[in-house]
Structures are given as C-alpha cells and as structure tokens.
Wavefront OBJ file of the C-alpha trace (Angstrom):
o trace
v 92.039 105.997 100.890
v 91.152 106.774 97.364
v 92.603 109.969 96.715
v 95.657 108.219 98.003
v 95.405 105.313 95.231
v 94.778 108.095 92.627
v 97.877 110.054 93.545
v 99.749 106.895 93.454
v 98.617 105.724 90.183
v 99.578 109.362 88.677
v 102.998 108.679 90.007
v 102.788 111.907 92.360
v 103.799 109.425 95.432
v 105.850 106.549 95.463
v 104.038 104.873 98.476
v 100.779 104.436 100.288
v 101.279 104.113 104.169
v 97.942 103.676 105.758
v 96.866 104.455 108.965
v 94.327 101.680 111.037
v 90.889 101.587 109.709
v 88.211 101.204 112.105
v 86.011 98.088 110.110
v 83.099 98.611 111.749
v 82.832 102.221 110.547
v 83.778 101.390 107.280
v 80.966 99.082 106.924
v 78.712 101.488 108.915
v 79.488 104.027 105.979
v 78.079 101.333 103.285
v 81.439 100.305 101.752
v 81.291 96.551 101.125
v 85.472 96.295 101.764
v 86.232 94.559 105.103
v 89.141 96.471 104.989
v 92.155 98.025 103.323
v 93.188 95.282 101.199
v 90.258 94.462 99.584
v 89.259 98.533 99.238
v 92.911 99.294 97.456
v 92.655 96.089 95.333
v 89.299 97.098 93.653
v 90.369 101.086 93.385
v 93.864 99.968 91.941
v 92.276 97.490 89.359
v 94.643 95.010 90.386
v 94.858 91.179 90.402
v 95.203 88.950 93.352
v 96.857 90.452 96.099
v 97.876 88.978 99.321
v 98.603 90.447 102.779
v 102.278 90.157 103.995
v 103.304 90.851 107.742
v 106.672 91.664 108.351
v 109.158 92.880 110.975
v 113.462 92.773 110.644
v 113.369 89.211 111.819
v 110.098 87.395 109.867
v 107.989 87.533 106.924
v 104.740 85.600 106.473
v 102.289 85.681 103.564
v 98.722 84.623 104.066
v 96.540 82.378 101.406
v 93.485 84.164 102.855
v 92.785 87.517 104.952
v 89.633 88.862 106.376
v 87.380 85.744 106.333
v 85.990 83.877 108.846
v 88.105 80.477 109.908
v 85.528 77.971 108.774
v 85.726 80.114 105.155
v 89.346 80.405 105.294
v 89.719 76.463 105.467
v 87.632 76.393 102.260
v 90.082 79.037 100.669
v 92.926 76.727 100.617
v 93.525 75.024 97.436
v 95.944 74.238 95.102
v 95.465 77.309 93.000
v 95.186 79.312 96.095
v 98.339 78.454 97.574
v 100.371 78.115 93.987
v 99.310 81.992 93.571
v 100.408 82.792 96.868
v 103.729 81.526 96.250
v 103.564 83.322 92.804
v 102.926 86.599 94.276
v 105.701 86.238 97.482
v 108.246 85.193 95.196
v 107.675 87.997 92.626
v 107.542 90.463 95.511
v 110.366 89.149 96.858
v 112.581 89.354 94.196
v 111.539 92.935 93.527
v 112.746 93.995 96.920
v 116.099 92.729 95.669
v 116.036 88.966 96.937
v 117.235 86.854 93.257
v 116.291 83.342 94.818
v 113.920 84.117 97.631
v 113.392 80.577 100.290
v 109.742 80.283 101.162
v 108.575 77.832 103.577
v 104.842 76.820 103.268
v 102.823 76.173 106.662
v 100.698 72.885 106.712
v 96.892 73.584 107.589
v 96.380 70.951 110.290
v 98.182 70.080 113.062
v 102.095 68.523 112.607
v 101.056 69.585 108.768
v 98.787 66.660 108.806
v 101.056 63.747 110.012
v 100.887 61.708 106.566
v 97.022 62.253 106.528
v 96.141 60.839 109.916
v 94.793 64.933 111.304
v 93.693 66.017 107.776
v 94.544 65.361 103.949
v 94.958 69.299 102.810
v 98.754 68.717 102.800
v 98.520 65.808 100.679
v 95.582 66.783 98.351
v 95.737 70.299 98.146
v 99.026 72.056 99.760
v 101.787 69.666 98.342
v 100.702 69.739 94.731
v 101.075 73.734 94.705
v 104.704 73.508 96.400
v 105.153 70.657 93.408
v 103.931 73.215 90.437
v 105.806 76.322 91.930
v 109.057 74.226 91.974
v 108.697 73.441 88.391
v 108.401 77.269 87.583
v 111.565 77.623 89.173
v 110.049 79.017 92.757
v 112.203 77.707 95.735
v 109.279 76.416 97.558
v 109.337 73.990 100.431
v 106.859 72.120 102.627
v 104.284 71.610 103.761
v 106.004 71.968 107.450
v 104.040 71.576 110.939
v 103.131 75.230 111.567
v 104.086 75.121 115.128
v 107.432 75.116 114.287
v 108.021 76.250 110.722
v 107.772 80.330 112.102
v 110.745 79.711 114.499
v 112.835 78.055 111.701
v 112.238 80.867 109.252
v 113.076 83.626 112.156
v 116.410 85.489 111.307
v 118.270 86.794 114.144
v 121.872 87.639 114.532
v 122.321 84.281 116.341
v 120.346 82.113 114.156
v 119.902 82.936 110.624
v 116.539 81.976 109.378
v 116.379 78.813 107.413
v 113.696 80.779 105.089
v 113.309 84.222 103.793
v 109.401 84.045 103.619
v 106.817 82.005 105.425
v 103.346 81.010 103.572
v 100.499 80.978 106.000
v 97.304 79.352 105.556
v 95.403 82.095 107.199
v 94.926 85.070 108.750
v 96.077 84.263 112.622
v 98.286 81.312 111.816
v 100.600 83.896 109.786
v 99.841 86.970 112.042
v 100.496 85.659 115.501
v 103.628 84.891 115.723
v 104.965 88.191 113.872
v 103.165 90.019 116.155
v 104.263 88.330 119.288
v 107.846 89.440 118.150
v 106.695 92.601 118.735
v 103.671 94.565 117.784
v 105.601 97.845 117.377
v 107.927 96.625 115.009
v 105.682 94.830 112.661
v 104.522 96.346 109.307
v 101.713 95.101 107.053
v 102.541 94.944 103.529
v 100.056 94.416 100.284
v 101.700 92.083 97.410
v 100.139 92.278 93.927
v 99.275 95.849 94.121
v 101.198 97.969 91.246
v 102.448 100.235 94.177
v 104.002 100.051 97.390
v 101.407 99.949 100.328
v 102.458 99.209 103.943
v 100.497 99.974 107.550
v 100.873 99.471 110.744
v 100.207 95.906 112.354
v 97.665 96.973 114.806
v 94.242 98.521 114.915
v 92.827 101.906 115.779
v 93.077 101.385 119.583
v 90.416 103.799 120.726
v 91.086 102.887 124.079
v 94.180 104.922 123.888
v 93.325 107.617 121.855
v 93.932 111.048 123.957
v 95.853 109.526 126.962
v 98.860 109.875 125.697
v 99.793 106.018 125.956
v 99.917 105.374 122.225
v 103.007 103.955 120.648
v 103.979 105.452 117.078
v 106.463 102.635 116.791
v 104.489 100.646 114.025
v 103.648 103.648 111.953
v 107.244 104.958 111.985
v 108.417 101.270 111.149
v 105.688 101.025 108.029
v 107.093 104.769 106.871
v 110.353 103.303 107.046
v 109.532 100.050 105.082
v 107.645 101.797 102.617
v 110.674 104.089 101.507
v 112.786 100.985 101.325
v 110.611 99.128 99.169
v 109.609 102.399 96.866
v 113.498 102.549 96.292
v 113.476 99.239 94.878
l 1 2 3 4 5 6 7 8 9 10 11 12 13 14 15 16 17 18 19 20 21 22 23 24 25 26 27 28 29 30 31 32 33 34 35 36 37 38 39 40 41 42 43 44 45 46 47 48 49 50 51 52 53 54 55 56 57 58 59 60 61 62 63 64 65 66 67 68 69 70 71 72 73 74 75 76 77 78 79 80 81 82 83 84 85 86 87 88 89 90 91 92 93 94 95 96 97 98 99 100 101 102 103 104 105 106 107 108 109 110 111 112 113 114 115 116 117 118 119 120 121 122 123 124 125 126 127 128 129 130 131 132 133 134 135 136 137 138 139 140 141 142 143 144 145 146 147 148 149 150 151 152 153 154 155 156 157 158 159 160 161 162 163 164 165 166 167 168 169 170 171 172 173 174 175 176 177 178 179 180 181 182 183 184 185 186 187 188 189 190 191 192 193 194 195 196 197 198 199 200 201 202 203 204 205 206 207 208 209 210 211 212 213 214 215 216 217 218 219 220 221 222 223 224 225 226 227 228 229 230 231
C-alpha cells in the first residue's frame, strides 16, 4: 500500500486500485489504522477524506467511516457534515459534473420528524446544508434516510433526483448500494491527491480456493479508476 502511494505521488501511476484488506491482520501487524482509507490518508499527507460507495445507479458519501455506531453519532457535527458536502461537491466537479445535486440523509428516523425523534437534523445537519448552499453547493435536505436513496437511484426508467447522497454513517450509506449488487459496487476515496478505488466487499476467506469467487467488483473498480483518472 505504501509503495503504491509513493508511485502515485511520483506520477508513475494514474490511480490506485486496492484489493480487500483483512483489518484484523492489519491490526495484528501493529498498524494503527483501521483500514485502507485512513492508511492512504496518512501516507499521502492528505487533508480530510471521505469514503464514497458507487455503482451506475447510486453514489453515497459518508460523514464517518470505520468507527462504532455510538462514535459515528457523536461524529455528526455541523462542521463534519459541511466538510463532507464540500469534498463531495469538489470530487463530482472533478469528474465532470458542473453542478452536482447532493441530497443529505437525516440521522434519525423520518429525519427527526421536526424534532420528535431527535433534534440533530434541526440543530446540526440543517445549518451545514444552509452553509453549503451559501458557498454555491447544491445541497438539499435533510431527508428521511429510508426514502432518500430510492429518490436518488438512477435507472433507465427512473432518472434520479440527486447525483450523490451524503449519509451520516457507514451502514446507512453502504447498505443501499450493496443491496443493488455487491458485484457492481466500487469504493472511492475522495479527498486524496490521487484516484483510489477498491471493490465494495471484504476478503472472503471462505471462498478462497473454492472457485466461487467473483471478480466483478474488482473489475468495476479498475474501470472506474480509469474513468476518474482520465478526468
């Protein structure tokens, strides 16, 4: 991984495609990072980064990544949501969308239902959206998390209302994309000084040597890396 970053920073490769990594093995080796994203960020000396999971129908960007659900809730702040919106907007512009439409999912059921089920939407998330709009970012919401992904999904029969959905935590954003097909999903790290993609699945040791492993997501990751690197 470190060698790949060095090659990218030297301009010898246009993008990095990482295979799944076993996080327990990474920890057992003494690495302080919970996964690829954090390690790549440190090695690249990058600023804030965000994880995007994408396929040809849906793109989701996460406010927090590999932390416990309790810590993920604590990580939802006006600053972190606004930073995510900025990173998502900038990334989409780099890959050719002049004015990306970004939907923001609420944290609580029904996006808090006006404060009945939690006030994070009113107190934390809405101010971030308002600040992003003042910066010229087309951000909307917060929307109920159980319907916003359906609204953003783009198919031949149903053009999506949004180009990206910002999700508040890991599983909120990843489950909808993976449900559409793990074999098509690609993980993209936004905010790095180079393109990085990976499959949206883990190591699958139970399939090793069985002849049942499906390389489709890795192939999709390579294809997306090539498209993004080409600008």
